[in-house]
C-alpha positions in Angstrom: -61.1 36.6 -90.8 -58.7 36.7 -93.7 -59.6 34.2 -96.3 -57.0 32.5 -98.4 -57.3 31.6 -102.0 -57.8 27.9 -102.8 -55.1 26.9 -105.3 -56.1 23.2 -105.6 -59.7 21.9 -105.6 -59.3 18.9 -103.3 -56.7 16.8 -101.6 -57.4 13.1 -101.8 -55.8 11.1 -99.0 -56.8 8.2 -96.8 -55.7 9.9 -93.6 -58.0 12.8 -94.4 -61.0 10.5 -94.3 -59.9 8.4 -91.4 -62.4 8.2 -88.5 -60.1 9.7 -85.8 -59.5 12.9 -87.8 -63.1 13.1 -88.9 -64.1 13.0 -85.3 -61.9 16.0 -84.6 -63.4 17.9 -87.6 -66.9 17.1 -86.3 -66.1 18.5 -82.9 -65.0 21.8 -84.4 -68.0 21.9 -86.8 -70.4 21.4 -83.8 -68.8 24.4 -82.1 -68.9 26.4 -85.4 -65.1 26.8 -85.2 -62.8 26.6 -88.2 -60.0 24.1 -88.4 -57.5 23.1 -91.1 -54.7 20.6 -91.5 -51.4 22.4 -91.8 -47.9 21.7 -93.0 -46.2 18.4 -93.3 -49.2 16.1 -93.9 -50.2 18.1 -96.9 -46.7 18.5 -98.2 -45.9 14.9 -98.0 -49.2 13.8 -99.6 -48.6 16.0 -102.6 -45.2 14.3 -103.3 -46.3 10.8 -102.3 -44.3 10.7 -99.1 -45.5 8.8 -96.0 -47.5 10.9 -93.5 -46.5 10.4 -89.9 -48.3 13.1 -88.0 -51.3 15.3 -88.9 -51.2 18.8 -87.3 -54.1 21.2 -87.2 -54.5 25.0 -87.0 -57.5 26.9 -85.9 -58.5 30.5 -85.0 -60.1 29.1 -81.8 -58.1 29.9 -78.7 -56.8 26.9 -76.6 -59.5 27.1 -73.9 -62.1 27.0 -76.6 -60.4 24.0 -78.2 -60.3 22.1 -74.9 -64.0 22.9 -74.3 -65.2 21.7 -77.7 -63.1 18.6 -77.4 -64.7 17.9 -74.0 -68.2 18.3 -75.4 -67.3 15.8 -78.2 -65.9 13.3 -75.8 -62.3 13.7 -77.1 -59.2 13.7 -75.0 -57.6 17.2 -74.6 -54.1 17.8 -73.2 -52.4 21.2 -73.1 -49.1 20.0 -74.3 -47.8 23.3 -75.5 -50.3 25.8 -74.1 -47.7 28.6 -73.9 -47.5 28.4 -77.7 -51.2 27.8 -78.2 -51.0 24.0 -78.7 -53.4 21.5 -77.4 -53.2 17.8 -78.2 -56.6 16.2 -79.0 -56.9 12.4 -78.8 -59.5 10.7 -80.9 -59.8 6.9 -81.0 -56.2 6.7 -79.5 -54.7 9.0 -82.2 -53.2 12.3 -81.2 -53.5 15.5 -83.1 -51.7 18.7 -82.2 -54.0 21.7 -82.6 -52.4 25.1 -82.5 -54.2 28.4 -82.5 -53.3 30.8 -85.3 -50.3 33.0 -84.2 -48.3 36.0 -85.1 -44.9 36.8 -83.7 -44.6 39.8 -81.4 -40.9 39.4 -80.4 -38.1 37.1 -81.3 -34.5 36.7 -80.1 -33.1 34.1 -82.4 -34.0 31.2 -80.2 -37.6 31.7 -79.0 -40.6 33.7 -80.1 -43.2 35.6 -78.1 -46.5 35.1 -79.9 -50.0 36.5 -79.9 -53.1 34.7 -81.2 -54.7 35.9 -84.4 -57.8 35.3 -86.5 -55.8 35.7 -89.7 -54.7 32.7 -91.6 -52.3 35.0 -93.6 -50.5 36.2 -90.5 -50.1 32.6 -89.3 -48.7 31.6 -92.7 -46.2 34.5 -92.8 -44.6 33.5 -89.5 -43.7 30.0 -90.8 -40.3 29.1 -92.1 -40.6 27.7 -95.7 -43.3 28.1 -98.3 -43.7 24.3 -98.5 -44.7 24.2 -94.8 -47.3 27.0 -95.2 -49.9 24.8 -96.7 -53.4 24.4 -95.3 -56.2 21.9 -96.0 -59.8 22.3 -95.1 -61.9 19.2 -93.9 -63.4 19.0 -97.4 -59.9 18.7 -98.9 -59.6 22.2 -100.3 -55.9 23.3 -100.2 -54.9 26.8 -99.3 -51.5 27.9 -100.5 -50.9 31.6 -99.6 -47.1 31.5 -100.1 -46.7 29.6 -103.3 -45.6 26.4 -101.6 -47.1 24.0 -104.1 -45.1 25.6 -107.0 -41.9 25.4 -104.9 -42.7 21.8 -104.0 -43.1 20.9 -107.7 -39.7 22.4 -108.4 -38.2 20.8 -105.3 -37.3 24.3 -104.0 -37.0 25.0 -100.3 -37.6 28.7 -100.0 -37.9 30.9 -97.0 -41.1 32.8 -96.7 -40.4 36.5 -97.4 -37.0 37.7 -96.4 -34.7 34.8 -95.5 -32.5 36.8 -93.2 -35.6 38.0 -91.3 -36.8 34.4 -90.9 -33.4 33.2 -89.7 -33.1 36.0 -87.2 -36.4 34.9 -85.7 -34.9 31.5 -84.9 -31.3 30.6 -85.9 -32.3 26.9 -86.0 -33.8 27.7 -89.3 -30.3 27.6 -90.8 -30.1 23.9 -90.0 -33.7 23.4 -91.0 -33.0 25.0 -94.4 -30.2 22.5 -95.0 -32.2 19.6 -93.6 -35.3 20.3 -95.7 -33.2 20.8 -98.8 -31.7 17.4 -98.2 -35.2 15.9 -97.6 -37.4 17.7 -100.1 -35.0 19.7 -102.4 -33.0 16.8 -103.7 -29.9 18.4 -102.3 -30.3 21.6 -104.3 -30.0 24.8 -102.3 -32.0 28.0 -102.9 -29.4 30.7 -103.7 -31.0 33.4 -101.6 -31.6 31.0 -98.7 -28.0 29.8 -98.8 -26.7 33.4 -98.9 -28.8 34.2 -95.8 -27.7 31.1 -94.0 -24.0 31.9 -94.6 -24.4 35.5 -93.6 -26.0 34.7 -90.3 -24.2 31.4 -89.5 -22.7 32.8 -86.3 -26.2 32.8 -84.8 -25.9 29.1 -84.4 -23.8 29.7 -81.3 -26.9 31.0 -79.6 -28.7 27.7 -79.9 -28.9 25.0 -77.3 -26.9 21.9 -78.2 -30.0 19.7 -77.9 -31.8 21.7 -80.6 -28.8 21.4 -82.9 -28.5 17.7 -82.2 -32.1 17.0 -83.1 -32.0 18.9 -86.3 -28.6 17.7 -87.5 -29.4 14.0 -86.9 -32.6 14.4 -88.9 -30.5 15.9 -91.7 -28.1 12.9 -91.7 -31.2 10.6 -92.3 -32.3 12.5 -95.4 -31.7 11.0 -98.8 -29.5 13.9 -100.1 -27.6 14.5 -96.9 -24.2 14.1 -98.5 -24.7 16.9 -101.0 -26.1 19.3 -98.4 -23.4 18.5 -95.9 -20.8 19.2 -98.5 -22.3 22.6 -99.0 -22.3 23.2 -95.3 -18.6 22.2 -95.1 -17.6 24.5 -98.0 -19.5 27.4 -96.5 -17.8 26.8 -93.1 -21.2 26.2 -91.4 -20.5 22.6 -90.6 -17.5 23.5 -88.4 -19.9 25.5 -86.2 -22.0 22.4 -85.7 -19.4 19.6 -85.3 -15.9 19.6 -83.7 -12.7 18.2 -85.1 -11.6 17.3 -88.6 -14.6 16.6 -90.8 -14.8 14.4 -93.9 -17.8 15.1 -96.1 -16.3 12.9 -98.8 -16.6 9.9 -96.5 -20.2 10.6 -95.9 -20.8 10.7 -99.6 -19.0 7.4 -100.0 -21.0 5.9 -97.1 -24.3 6.9 -98.6 -23.3 5.3 -102.0 -22.3 2.2 -100.1 -25.6 2.0 -98.2 -27.5 2.5 -101.4 -25.6 -0.3 -103.1 -26.4 -2.6 -100.2 -30.0 -1.6 -100.3 -29.8 0.0 -96.8 -31.4 3.3 -95.8 -29.1 6.1 -94.4 -28.0 5.2 -90.9 -27.6 8.3 -88.8 -25.0 6.8 -86.4 -22.9 5.6 -89.4 -23.2 9.0 -91.0 -21.9 10.7 -87.9 -19.1 8.2 -87.6 -18.0 8.5 -91.2 -18.2 12.3 -91.2 -16.7 13.3 -87.9 -14.7 10.4 -86.3 -11.0 10.1 -87.2 -9.8 8.6 -84.0 -11.2 7.1 -80.7 -11.1 10.5 -78.9 -13.4 12.1 -81.4 -16.4 10.1 -80.1 -16.3 11.7 -76.6 -16.0 15.2 -78.1 -18.9 14.6 -80.5 -21.1 13.1 -77.7 -20.5 16.2 -75.6 -21.0 18.7 -78.4 -24.3 17.1 -79.6 -25.4 16.0 -76.1 -25.8 12.4 -77.3 -27.5 9.9 -75.0 -25.4 7.2 -73.5 -26.8 4.6 -75.9 -26.1 6.9 -78.9 -22.6 7.5 -77.8 -22.0 3.7 -77.3 -23.4 3.0 -80.7 -21.2 5.7 -82.3 -18.1 4.3 -80.5 -18.9 0.8 -82.0 -19.7 2.1 -85.4 -16.4 4.0 -85.5 -14.4 0.9 -84.5 -10.9 0.5 -86.0 -10.9 -3.3 -85.5 -8.4 -4.7 -88.0 -10.9 -7.5 -88.8 -13.1 -5.1 -90.6 -10.6 -4.8 -93.4 -11.1 -7.4 -96.1 -7.3 -7.6 -96.5 -7.4 -9.6 -93.2 -8.5 -13.2 -93.2 -12.2 -14.0 -92.6 -11.3 -15.5 -89.2 -10.3 -12.0 -88.1 -13.6 -10.7 -89.3 -15.5 -13.4 -87.4 -13.5 -12.4 -84.3 -14.5 -8.8 -84.8 -18.1 -9.7 -85.3 -18.1 -11.7 -82.1 -16.6 -8.9 -80.1 -18.8 -6.1 -81.6 -22.1 -8.0 -82.0 -24.1 -8.2 -85.2 -25.6 -4.7 -85.4 -22.4 -2.9 -84.4 -20.3 -5.0 -86.8 -22.7 -4.1 -89.7 -22.3 -0.4 -88.9 -18.6 -0.6 -88.3 -18.0 -2.5 -91.6 -19.7 0.1 -93.8 -18.0 3.0 -91.9 -14.6 1.3 -92.3 -15.4 0.8 -96.0 -16.2 4.6 -96.3 -12.9 5.4 -94.6 -10.9 3.2 -96.8 -11.4 5.1 -100.1 -12.4 1.9 -101.8 -15.2 2.2 -104.4 -18.8 1.7 -103.3 -18.8 -1.3 -105.7 -15.7 -3.0 -104.2 -16.5 -6.7 -104.1 -14.1 -7.5 -101.2 -15.5 -4.8 -99.0 -19.1 -5.8 -99.9 -18.4 -9.4 -98.9 -16.9 -8.3 -95.6 -19.8 -5.9 -94.8 -22.3 -8.7 -95.4 -20.5 -11.3 -93.2 -23.4 -10.9 -90.7 -25.8 -12.4 -93.2 -23.9 -15.6 -93.6 -22.3 -16.2 -90.2 -23.7 -15.8 -86.7 -21.3 -15.6 -83.7 -21.5 -18.6 -81.4 -22.3 -18.2 -77.7 -19.4 -18.4 -75.2 -19.4 -22.1 -74.1 -18.7 -21.4 -70.4 -19.9 -19.0 -67.7 -19.0 -18.2 -64.1 -21.0 -21.1 -62.8 -18.9 -23.5 -64.8 -15.8 -22.2 -63.1 -17.3 -22.5 -59.7 -18.3 -26.1 -60.5 -14.6 -26.9 -60.8 -14.3 -26.1 -57.1 -12.7 -22.7 -57.6 -14.0 -20.1 -55.1 -15.7 -16.9 -56.2 -13.4 -14.0 -56.8 -11.2 -12.4 -59.4 -9.9 -15.8 -60.6 -13.3 -16.6 -62.1 -13.1 -13.7 -64.5 -9.4 -14.4 -65.3 -10.2 -18.0 -66.3 -13.1 -17.0 -68.5 -11.1 -14.4 -70.2 -8.2 -16.7 -70.8 -10.4 -19.4 -72.3 -12.3 -16.8 -74.5 -9.1 -15.4 -75.9 -7.9 -18.8 -76.9 -11.3 -19.8 -78.3 -11.6 -16.7 -80.5 -8.0 -17.1 -81.8 -8.7 -20.7 -82.6 -11.7 -19.7 -84.7 -14.4 -20.8 -82.2 -13.9 -24.6 -82.2 -17.2 -26.4 -81.4 -15.6 -29.7 -80.2 -16.8 -30.0 -76.7 -14.0 -32.3 -75.5 -11.4 -29.8 -76.7 -13.3 -26.9 -75.1 -13.4 -28.8 -71.7 -9.7 -29.7 -72.0 -8.7 -26.1 -72.6 -11.1 -24.7 -70.0 -9.7 -26.9 -67.3 -6.2 -26.2 -68.3 -6.7 -22.4 -68.0 -8.4 -22.9 -64.6 -5.4 -24.9 -63.4 -2.9 -22.3 -64.7 -4.8 -19.4 -63.1 -5.2 -21.0 -59.7 -1.6 -22.2 -59.6 
């Protein structure tokens, strides 16, 4: 078995000593099988980022992993057996354990792999140096590709030849940009960028679902605006999103969100970047295979309601908030702000965007049962009466006077019936 050189004595992390993971380590130790943490958990710990998942690598083949887990009383599920991945469950916590692999054949979308006993071969098939980090149960870090040095420099660098890595899976073009936005502070490795530009047409080979997942993660990254600008200038962005694109709006949006103390919102980012009119939402939803709920949220965030503009009276904003709902209004307000070309420090826009924090839309005073209680039979008239009253109520700035509400409500009922 190829041994890697330890480049850091020990990794100190709470998750490394947590009982669920120690149980897994103990199961491998009992079977005299080697296992190491790999990738993101190590990377994030080294730069003080939150660790969400802990993935493991081992020379043991999947059947052996399942058997050693069974002997230790751990749950074992072959969640990706064709790629050598078994999910072990310890004290309710899942850990993906993947057998060391080397690529036999790739087509730009999928890889045919073979298991290996070599940690070096496993490292060489990964995408970036900062993802080819391994940590033994005792905390010793193994860094065969120089990932720690790149991490310190905030450099996202392909392992070996960037073009070769991309040809193995064209999704790595988007991963290069996404990881640069997340871990590279928006700076792009020159060689990596050149490889991505040269092979950008390979994106057409990818399933829309894979592009969607990677691009939405990119929009959530802290330096998304800088990276998206580079994608736009290199004509890669046009291969991902349809229509007229506005990277300058995304940059303004992220400055607005930062000024409001809000994290990047993926839906807002997509709306600011790629929606210039109502028809753009449907085209985007189709291109990125957005779910119905995502498409609905995008449509609301891209609202062109006049009440979003602080040049309109606050009553118009309250009406927009009532129509859209609090969450949709919050999104739509910052997107409209980003579209407006106003500065991210504009006081009027800030006040309009924060309307949801000082005013809550009231509940519609009447329902269908109230119409029926007036002796009006069920049918289209019920909806007409409610819509007529609601239109007046919104335009009148939501008067709370019950007597006035009843007077208007009965008057609309009489008008509709007669």
